[in-house]
N, C-alpha and C positions, 0 to 999 in steps of 0.2 A: 525413625523419624526422618522425613525428607528434609533436605537442606536447599536453600535457594542459592543462586549464583553469587549473591552478595556476601555469603559466609565463606566462600572459597578463598584460599590463599591464591591470589592471582598475580602471575608474573614472578619476579625474583629469579629470572632466567629460566629455571625449570624445577620440577619436583626432584630431579636427580641431584641437583645442587643442594636443595633443602634437605635431602636425605644424607648426603655425603659431606656437605660443607663446601664453602667456597675456598679456592686455593689461595695460598700466600703468593702474591703477584711478584714475578721475577723483575729484575732491574731493567729499565728501558735502555736503549742504545745511548751511549754517552758521547758520541761524536763520530766522525768519519771512520770507516773501518774497511777491511778487505777480507775476502774469503775465496774459496774455490767454488763454492756453491752457496747461493743465498736463496732461501725458501721463504716466500711471502705467504703467511697464513699458518696459524698454529692449531689447526683442526686435524682430523684423522689423515687427510691426504698429505698435508705438510709434514706432520710428525712421522708417519710411516715412511715417507720419502727420505727424510733425514736419517731415520733409523736404518733403513736398508742400505742407503749409500754408505753410511759410516761403517756398517758391518762388512760391506763388500770391499771398501777401500778406506781403512782406518787412517790413512795419511791425509785424507781430504779435510780441509777446514770448512765446516758447514755451519751456517748461521741461519736461524729461524727468526723471523720478525712477525710479531703478532700484535694487532691493534689494541686488544683488550687483555685477555689471558687465554691460555691454551684451552680450547673446548668451549669458548664463549658462544660460538655459533651453533650450527646444526649438530656438531659432534657432541655437544653437551645438552641437546634438547630433543633428540630423536626418540623414536619408539623402541630402540634396543633390538631391532630386527637385524640379526646377522644372517643374511640369506642369499641365495644364488641368483636373484633377479638382476638383470642389467638393462638399462634403458637403451633402446635402439637396435636390439638384436635383429628384429625382423627387417628393418631397413638395411642393416649391414648384409643380411642374406641376399636382399635384392641387388645391392651394389657390388658385392664381392663373391657371391655364390653361397650356396647352402653350407658347404663343408667349412668355409671360413667362419661362418656364424656358429657352427657346431663346435669348432675349436674355441671360440670365445666363450660359449656356454660351459664347456668342460673346464676351462680356466676358472670360471666363476664357481663351479661346483667345488673345485679344489681349494678355492680361496677361503671358503667357510672353514675347512679343516686347517688351513694355514693360520688363520687368525686364532683359532682355538689353541693350536700348537704353540704359537708365540706367547700367548698369555700364560700358558703353563710353563714354558721355558724361562720366561722373565719373572715368574712369580707374581703376575698381575691377577689379583682376585676381583674379577669383573662380574661375578655372579653368573657365569656362563652355564646354561643348561641346553644341551644339544638334543632338543626334542623335535626338530624339524619345523616345517611350516604347514599349517592346515588352513585351506581356503574353502569357505563354506558358501553354499547357495541356499537361499530362503524363499525363492519364488520359481515358478516354471521357467521364466525367462532367464533367471540367473543359472538355473540348472543346465539349460541348453548352452549357455556361455561357458559354464564350468566344464562340461564334457568336451566342448571344442578346445578349450584351453588345455585340458589334460592331454588330449591327443596331440595338440601342437607341441607341448613340451616333450612328449615322447619322441616326436619327429626330430628333435634336436639332441637326441641321445640320452635323455634322462630316463633310463630303463628301470630305475628303482623307485619311481613315483607310483603312488597307489590311488585308486579311485574308490570312493566309498558311497554307499547308499545311505538312506535316512537312518536306518538302524545302526549301522557301523559308525556313522558320524556321532550319533547320540551316545554310543559307548565311549567315545573319546571326549566329547564336550556336548553339553545340553543347550545348544543355541535354539531358541524357540523357533519352530517352523522350519528348521534345517531339513532340506530334502536330499542333500548330497554334499560331498566334499572331496577335495583332492589334497593329498599329502606328499610332501617331499622330505627326505631325510636331510637334505642339504640346507639346514637352517638351525639357528639357535637363538635363544633370548639372552640378553646380557644387560648390565648396568652401564649405560653409555659414559657417564662421568668417571666411574672407576676405571674404565678402559682408557679414556683419554688422559687421565692423571697418570696412570701406570705407564702409558706409552711415552709421555713427556719425560718421566723420570728415567725410563730405560734409554731414551735417546741421549739425555744429559749424561748418564753414566758412561756412555760410549765416547763422550767428548764433544757432542753437539752443543753449540752455544745458542741459547734461547733468550731473546729479548722480548718482554711483554710491554704493554702500554706504549707501543711503538707503531703508530699507524703509518703505512706506506702510502704516500700521496701520488707517486709516479713510478712507473716501471718503464725502463728503456734498456737497450742492449748494454749489459755489463753494469747497470746501475739500478739500485733500489733506493728511492729517495724518501726520506722521512723528515719530520720537523727537527729531529735531533742530530741529523747527519745522514750521509749517504754511504751505503755498503756497496762496494765495487767487487764484482766477481765475474768470471767468464760465463757462468751459468746463473740465470735468474729464473726461478720456477714459481709461477703463480698458482697458488693452491687456495683460492679464496671462495670457491663455490658460490653460495647465495649472496655473498658480499662483494662479488666481482663488480657489480654496477657502480660501486662507490669509488672505484679507481678511475683516474683520468682517462678518457677515451674509451671506456668500457661500458658506458651506460646501457647500451642496447645489445651487449654480447650475450649475457645469460640473464633471464628474467628471475628475480627473487620471488619465488612462489611461497606463500605463507601456509604453514600447516599448524594445527592446534591440537593440544592434548589435555586430557584430564587424568587424574589418579584418584582412586577411591581410598577410603580408610582401609586398613587391613580387614579382610573378611574373616568371619567366624568359621569354625569347622562345619557348622550346620549350613552356612551359606555356600561353602565350597562343595559340600555334598550335593546341594541343589544344582550347582553349576557343572560339576565334574572337572574336566581339564587336568586330570592327574598327570598327563604326559607333558604339560607345560609347553606345548607347541606355541610358536608365534602364530597369531590368529588373524586372518583377513577374510574379506568377503568378495563377492562377485558383483557388487553394485557398481554403477558407473562412477559415482562419487564415493569411492571405496573408503573403508575404515581399516585400521590396523590396531592390534592389541597384544599385550603380553600379560602373563601372570608373573608378577615380580617376585624376587627372592624373598621379600618380607610379606608376601601374601596379599598384595593388592592387585587390582586390575588397572593397568595404564592403557588408555584407549585414545586414538587420535583420528583426525580427518581434516579436510581442507578448511572449513570455516570461512573466514573472509580471505579469499585466495591471493589478493594482490593489492598493494598500496600504490597509489598514483605516483608516477615518476620514479619507479623502482626504489622507493624508500624502504628502509628496514626499521624494525622497532629497536628499542634500547634494552628493555628488561623482560620481554616475553609476555607483557600484559595482553589479555585476551578479552574480547567483547563478551558481555553477559549472554547475549543471544547465542553465541557460539558455544559457550559452556553448557547452556541448556540443550542445544541441539545434540551435543555429544552425550549428555546425560540421557536424552531420549533414545539414542542408539543403544547405549548400554542397557537400559531397561527393556528395550524391544528385544535385544538378544537374550537377556537374562531377566525375565519378569520377577523372579524371586528376589532380585536386588533393588526393587522399587524404592525401598526406604534407606538404601545405603548412602552414607555421607560422601560427597565429593570433597576431597581435602585440598587439591591443588589443580590449577589450570595454567597453561603456558602456551606460548607460540614461538615459532622460529621460521627461518627461510631456508629453502633449498634452491639449487640452481637448475634452471630449465632452459636449454638451448632451443632455438626456433624449430628445429626438427626433432626435438625430444631424444637426442642421441648423446650418450656419455662419450667423452673423447679424452685422449692423451696425445699431446703434441710436443715435439722439440724442434724448433727452427734451428737447423745447423748453421745457418748463415749469421744469426744474431746471438745464439746461445739462450734465447728466450724459450721457456717451456711452460706448459700448463696442463692441468687435468681437472676434470669436474663435469658438471652438467649431469649429475646422477639421477635427477628427477625423483628423489625420495628413496633411492636404493643405495645410499652411500656408505652404510656401515661396512659392508663387505667390499663394494666396488672400489672404495678409496684405497683399500689394501692392494688390490690388483693394479690399480692405476699407479700407486707408488712404486711397486716393483717394476712396472713397465717404465716409468720415468728413470728409475735407477739404471735399467738396462740401456735406455736411450742415451743417457749421459755417459755411461761407461763405453758404449760403442763409439760415440762421437769423440771422446777423449783418447781413444786408442787403448783403453784398458782391456785386459782379458775378461772373459766371462760372456754370458749370454744364455738366455733360457728359452728363446723362441717367442717370448712375449712381444717383442718388437714387431713381429709379423702378424699380430692379431689385427682384424679389420678396423678396429676403432682408432688405431694409431694414425695420427696426422690427418684425421677427418676434419674437413672444413665445413662451416655452415653459415648461412646468411644471418644478418642481424635481425633483431626484433623491430617491429614497426615503431615509429615515433609516437609520442603521446598526442592526442588522447586515444589513438587507435588501439594501442596494446592494452590499456586499461579497459576499454569497452570490449575488446575481444576476449580477454581473460574472464572478466566478470560475466559476459554473455555466455561463454563456454560453460562455466560451472553452474550458472543458473539453468542452462539447458540440461546438463547432466542430472542435476537434482530433480528437474521436472520429469526427466525420463524415469528416474527411480520411483518417483511418486506414482507415475502412470502405471508402472509395472506392479506396484504394490496394490493399487486400487483395481486394476484390471488384469489379474494374474493369468488369464488364459490367452492373452493377446501376443505373447512372445516379446522379444527385445524391442524396445521403443525405437522408432526411427529417429527420434530426437537425438539420441546418442550418436548416431552416424553423422548427423548434421554438426554436432559439437566436435567430433573427431576431425571433420574436414576443416572447420574453423581453426582448430588447434594445430593442424599440420601433422597429426599423429599417424596418418595413413601413408 
């Protein structure tokens, strides 16, 4: 029996918290304090950074400040895609040369294995299944893009990637109308909240101090200012991703792009037989307004896409509530992919924000003159990229403070990359909404006119976005 969007559990941060439970909130900062390193933000980037720094230098006093609770933002709301994609690689190839970008890609490939290894070593049961990532094409235009994408990835050293035709794709997963797919082994699905909870506990066990319900209102050299006191430290690391715009002076630094998700009820054995998906790959497509999905550990499909992409003035939501029309649009994608699931119940819908720089390039920076550092701008690829960014921040701090160590990560081309700010309002609201309206129009045109190739509308949207 089909369900309407009104019967969906809407918001409540995410399905992942509904499944695993909200955490007991840690104590807020109780007054002025000092540390060797203060990390602003208790998501994946901040927690991984604190974890790796403390592992490398146990004597460091490290404090994490989180405005709500660890994993409240994208780290507790994402699609659970641990994969090797990184925002900005092609631009870095143009700026720094192809080989530099190849090194960045290899580091990302290794990062997937690194996250899996740490979850095992720390006993974090995050529902990890290393089935790789499968990206499917369902129209001739998407197939042309898929083949070009596949060859492009091979050119960056991913020699273990495989290209499949319609029959081989159907043997893996029965997406209606799929005419081809590309698969990489460098990917896994996981439970985002179980990972962030386990990571916070692992950092605390090492001696990292975490204060929650402690919003940072201002960051300046050697100071992280909160309503409850100021933490002073030689290094202040901003790890706030999609919430960066809420900090003083950062409104136009990274745009908080909204992404929305739905989760179905657990599917029956008969429904899974109709869908396939025995390999439990992370699943994406080659549409311009793409979707992403996983087969969860408890037998659901969690599927996401952009929905309403941006709130005026870089505002962010409080609890993940999602518009009814977005829920229905995601349901339509689900049933277009899997017609046999037309009557499946959607149990949960939610939204969250991710950080988007003006040039769509993820970055890691440490200003040696001020001790201020930051990492983010992952453009939706943060589950793995946050780990690589954190290890890079660790190495930058260690190098700057004269500690031994170094892994070569500080030489990767995304380190200390600078980018211009986003346009003021209303221009960025108009630009972002116009861009995604154009992408959706391009997808509709390709579905209705399958023999015409990739829509020129998408190239227009790419130029508006600054993605080229």
